[in-house]
N, C-alpha and C positions, 0 to 999 in steps of 0.2 A: 361695622354692623353691631347694633345695640344688643343688650343682653336679652330683651324680650324676643327679638328676631332669632337669636341663637337658641333659646329655649323652645320657640315654636319649631324651628327646623329640627332640633333634636328629638322633640316629641313626635314629629311626623316620621322621621327615619326610625325611631324606636318602635312606633306602631307597625310600620311596614315589616320590620324585622320580626316582630312578634307574630304577625299574620303569616309570614313566610314559614316560621318555625311550627306553627300550629296547623299548617296546611294538611288535610287528611290525604292518606295514600289509598291505593287501590283496595286494600283490605278493608278500610273503613267504609269505602263505597259498597263494597259487596255485603259487609255485615248489615248496613242499614237497609239495603235493598231486600235481603232475606227476612229481616225483622219486619219490614212493611208488608212483604208478600205473605208471611205467616199470620200477621194480624188480619189482613184481608181474608185469608182462607177461614180463620177462626170466626170472623164476623159472618161469612157466608154460611158456615156451618150452623151458627147460632140462629140465623134467620130460617134455616131449614129445620130448627128444633133439636139440633144436636148440641149437647153441651158435655163438658167434662174434661178430665185430664188426658184421656186417650185422644180426643178431638185436638187438643192443644198439642200434644206430642206429634200426632200425625201431621197437623198443619206445619209444625216446624220441620219435620222430616221432608215433607213434600216441597217446601220452599227451598231448603238446602239442596235438594236433588235437582230442581228445575231452574232456579234463578242463577244467572251468571252475570258478572260485570265485565265488559270488554272495552277496548279502546280508551283506556284511562290516559287523560291528558293533564299535564300540570302546566299552569300559566303563572308561576311565581307565587302569588298570594292566594290563588284559588285553584281548583281542579274540577274536572268534569269527566264523566264516563257514560257509556250506554249500558242499559239494563236489558237483558234478554231473559224471556221466560220460555223454556222449551225450545230454544233455538230461534225464537222470533223477537225482534226488537219491540219491546213494550214501554220503553220510557228512557229518561236520561236522568243522571244524578249530577248534583252540584255541591261542591264542598268548599267551605272557608271557615277559618278559625275553629278547627276541630269539630265542626258540625257538618252533616251530610243531609241534603234534602233530596228526595226522589220525586221526579215529576213524571207520573204515570200517564201514558196515552189511554184515553177511554176506550173501553171494549165496545165492539159493534152492537151488542145486545143492550148495553147501557145507554148508548146514544140513540138507538131505535126507539126506546121508551119515552125519551124526552120530547 
C-alpha cells in the first residue's frame, strides 16, 4: 500500500474518531430544544406586542418546564432524540459533531393558515 493510500485511510479513520468523540449526548439535545422553544415563545410574545426582560425570563422558564427530550439514541458518529412539549411529541432532534438541530413538527394552526 502506497504512502498516499495510507494517509487517506488514516485521515478517514481520524475523522470518524473525531466525529465519535464530538457526538452530542442527551443533555445537549435537551439544551438545544429548550433554547429553540424559548426563542419561539419570545418571538410569539414580540408579535403580540410584549417585549422586555420579564418576557425573556418567562419564556425561558416556560420552555424549561414543558420541553423534554426522550428516546435518545446513539448511532456511533451521530445521535437522535424525540422532543416533547407538555407531554406531546412535537419534533425530533439530530446531533453530530457537537451540534444539535431540532426539527419541529408544524402546529395545526400554522398549517391551517398556509
